[in-house]
N, C-alpha and C positions, 0 to 999 in steps of 0.2 A: 356135843350135842349140839350146843351152840354155834362152835365152828359150821358146821353142818348146816343149823337155821341160819347163819350169815351168809353160806356158799348159796343157799337158795336165795335169799333174799338179793344175794350179787345177780346172781343169772335173771331173778325176774325183773330187776330194777335197771339192770343195764344193756339187756336184750333191744328196748325200746325206748324212743324219749319221754319224758313226763307227760307232755300233751298228747302221744299219742295213748300211752297206759288211762289215762284219764280219759279221753274217747272211748275207747274199750272197754272200759268199768262200766261205762255209761249204756254202751250198747248191751254189753249182756246181763245189766240190768236191766233195761225193756224187757229184752228176750225170756227172761227168769221169770218177770213180773208176768209175760203172756203164758207161760207156762202154766204159773202158777192158776191160771185164772180158768185155764183151758182141761185142769187135771192132771197136767204131764209131768215128768222132770225133766229139767235143764239141763241134768249131770248125769247122767251122760245120756247125748242126745242121741235118740234117731235119726240117721240119712232121710227118711220119709217126712220128719219132724222137723227138720231143717226147710227142706223144700216145701213144707207148706206154712212154716213162718215169711219163707221168701215170697210166695204168693199174696200173704196176708199185708206184705210190704209194699206189693204192684198193686197190689187193690185191696184197700183196707176196710174192714165189715164194719160200718158205724156203729153199730151193737158191741163189737169186740175188737175197742182199734191195738194194733200191735203195741202204739207208742203211747204214753198216757202223760201228761205232765205229773212231775212227782210231787208239787206243792202246788197248794192253792195258792199263794202267792208268789207262783212261778215268773218266769220269763214275758213278754206282752207277746202279743199276734194270736195266729190263730192256732187253735189246739193241736196239737202234733200229732201226726200218724193219721187226719184227716184226707188228706191226700200222697198219692202217690211217692213213693223214695225214689231220688233218683238210683240208677244202676251202681254207678260209682259209690254212695253211699251203700247200699246192699252190701256190695263187694268190702266194703268197711265192718259193716258187720257181720257177714260170714266169718274174713279174719278176725275179728272180737271171739265170737264164741269158740273159733280153732283157736284160740288162744286160750281159754280161758279153761279148754277139756286138756291142754298139753300142762298149763300150771296145775291142773289138778291129776294128773299122770292118765288122762285116759284118752284114747285114740280119736283124736278128731273127725268128727263128721262129714265135713263138706269134700274131702279128695271122692265121695260114692256116687254114683252116676244119680240117683236124683236129685241129690243139691247141686249138680255141676249143669243137669238140666236144668232145674229152675234159674240158675243164674244167664244160660243163655237166653231162656226163654223171657227174661224181665228184661235184659237190653233187646232183645227183637220186639216185644212190645212197646219199650217207654223211649226204644233210640238213646243213644251213649252222649248227644251234643250237650252241653251246660244251657243249666238253666237260664242264666242270668249272668253276665258278665257287667262288673262294674265300669261305670265313666272312667278312661280314663285321664287322670288329672295331667294335663300337657302342659306345658313351659305358659303358654297365656294363661289356663286355670291357675298355673300354682302362682302367676303374679298379681289375679282377680283374690284368691284366698289371702295375699296379705296384706290388701288393702285396708288401713284403719290400724293398723295394731302400732300399738306406739312402745313405748321404754319403760313400759312397766314389766316386773318379773316373769308376771304368764305370758305377756305375749313375746317377750324375747325369747323365752324356752318355744312358741307356739312358732316363731320365727324359725328358728335353726331346725326345729322337728321337721317342719312342711322343705324347708330349701334342702337339707342333708337326707331327710329321705326319699327326697327327689332324683339328687345328683349322686347317691349313692345305689340307687333303685333297690333300695332294703325291702324286705319281707315286714312285717310290723312287730314281728317277735323277736326279731334281731336287731331292730332301730332302738328299740326299750333293754336291751341285754347289754348294750354298750356302756364301759365304763370310761368316767375320765380319762384314765389313763391310755384308753386304747385311741385318745385321737392328739396326734401329734401335727404342729404347723412344722413343715418345711418353706422353702424360698420357693415352691410351685404351688402350693396352696395345701392342704390337707393330707396325712397319712390315715387311713383309720382301719385299725386290725377288728377283723370279723372273727373269733374266735371259734364259736359254732353255727352253724346255720342249719337251716332245713335238712339241704342237702350234704350236710358235714355233718353226722352223728357224732362222729369219732375224735374231732374238734382238731383235726388239721391246721385250719384258720388258714384266711388268707388278708391282706391286706388290698383295700382299695385308694384309691387316688380321685380326691375330690380338687378340682379346680377352681379358680375363682370365675364369679359369675363374670357376665360384661357390664350390669348395672348393681350399682351399690345395694340399692334395698331390697334386691333380691337374689344378693351372692352369698352361697352356702359357708363359703369361709369365715367371711364377714359375722354372718348369723351365727354363727356356733363360736367362734371366739370371743361375739360381744358374748353370748349365752354362758361360756365358761367362765369368762372374767366376771360375770355378775354373781354368780356362784360362789367364786372365790371371794369377793367381798363377804358376801356370809360365812366366808371361815369352813366353806365346802370345798377342799381342793382332791376328793377322793372320792369313788362310789360312783354310783350310778348320774350317768348325763344327764337323761331325762329325768326328772322327776315330779313328784304330785306338788301340786300349788294349791294352798286353800284360798278362799274367797280375800282372805286376809292378806293375800303374800308372803304367805310362810311357806315353807318345803318342809314337809311334815307325809307321813305315813299314811293313805288316805283311808284307812279303816282302823278302828281299834287293836281287830286281829292281826293288824300287818306287820312286819318285823322292820319293811323296808320303804321308804317311800318311792322307790325306783315305780315307774311309769309300768302297766300291763298294755300288751299288744290291743286289748281293745280299746284303752284310751288312745290311741293313732287314731283311730275311725271315728271316735266321741271328737277330738280335734278339730278333724278333716270337714266333720260334717258341722259341726258349729260353727266354724269358720266360713261354711256355705250359706249357711242361712245369715250369718250377719252380712253377706256382700250380695244374696239376695239370689243362691243356686240353689238347686234342688238337691238339696242333700241326700233325698233319699237314694239319689244315681252315684254318690261317693259313698268312698270306703277307706278304709288303711292300704287295702291293694292298691285304690287307684293312685298313688306316686309312686309304686314302680310299675305299674302297669305304661302309667304318663312317662316314666324315664323314656322305656322302651320305643314307644310310639315316639318322644319328641328327639329321639336319638337314631331311627331309621330317618324320617325328615330331615335332619340335619345332614345325611349323607353315610353317619358310621354304621361302619361292616358288622356284620354279624360277630366276629368274632370278638371285637373290642366290645362289642354292646354284651356277651356272654360274659365276657368277662370281668365286665361290671355287675352282672347279675347273680352271675354262678350259678343260671343254667347248664344244665350237664348235656340237654339234648338241642339239637337246633331246631326240632320241627315245634317246642314249644314259641322259641322265638319269631318263627317264623310266621306265626298267626298273627302276631301286633305285626309284622313286615304287609301283610297281605291289607291289614286293615288297613295302614298308615297308607299306603300304594294303590287303593281299591280306588280311587279317581286320577292316579298321576298317568295320563296317555291309556286312558282305559281300550280296551280291546272292540268294543263295540262304534267307538267313534272312529271319524274320518273312515270309512270302508264305502263311501259313496252314497249314502242314505241320504 
């Protein structure tokens, strides 16, 4: 029986990334709460019930919101569920409900016509365009974010994180997953081994090349090596590359419950926004993804080809990269110019 339980846990935890499982759990918890408030069972869910829930996410009833904050002291911002959920998020919610059904041995409800029709109606009603793109932190923005950084431990870390995150086009979770052993100095610059990423859940891994910058203060190679030297001086020669630093300049876990001092993915966004406020930029327009978006935009402007950009970003589809190409090329020889007007 123990082997059977271990096998079930292996299948449950190995089929999806931890972040996906966590989000699925949150989505199904919200769905279960909505079902309980309406006096129906979430498992197994009837196809018509799933269609009703999709409609509730598209057009929330203020007196019976489909999503509610789980705790009084929850995150800041508007109460969740008061506005329409984006169709891409609704698709994830349906996947979460399907996942919960399969884990409990029930037939998932979403292949049925009512649920499929509700999904199509959500896409037609709300549109599928993203609601907001974060501002791309192009090279000029990165240089500005670095203004005022000194040689303190925290600032050395921030300089390395910003420049390496930009030059490597890292997703924020991938950036903070790096260990000191993943960074190797070579005559040409740095070779950084990314062991797992969003598009590489099986852990095939890949090696990214980080070339030296043109300016000493913004060079990702110098900044990263200086940060590694600072950690080495503290006796930290293995483990996470990017660590939490308290206000006294000590490397330690961010919370008492944390077992490691490794930065969280959210910390990348907080560092970007803190630096933005420090130099007078609008921090609300920047996030952790700004580093990755800024790399693609800057690489396009520098004349780098799409294959080389994809080699660094790890994108599997050129369509995603082309969205950044079109954005960067918008005012480069516009078709409406020079046509005789």
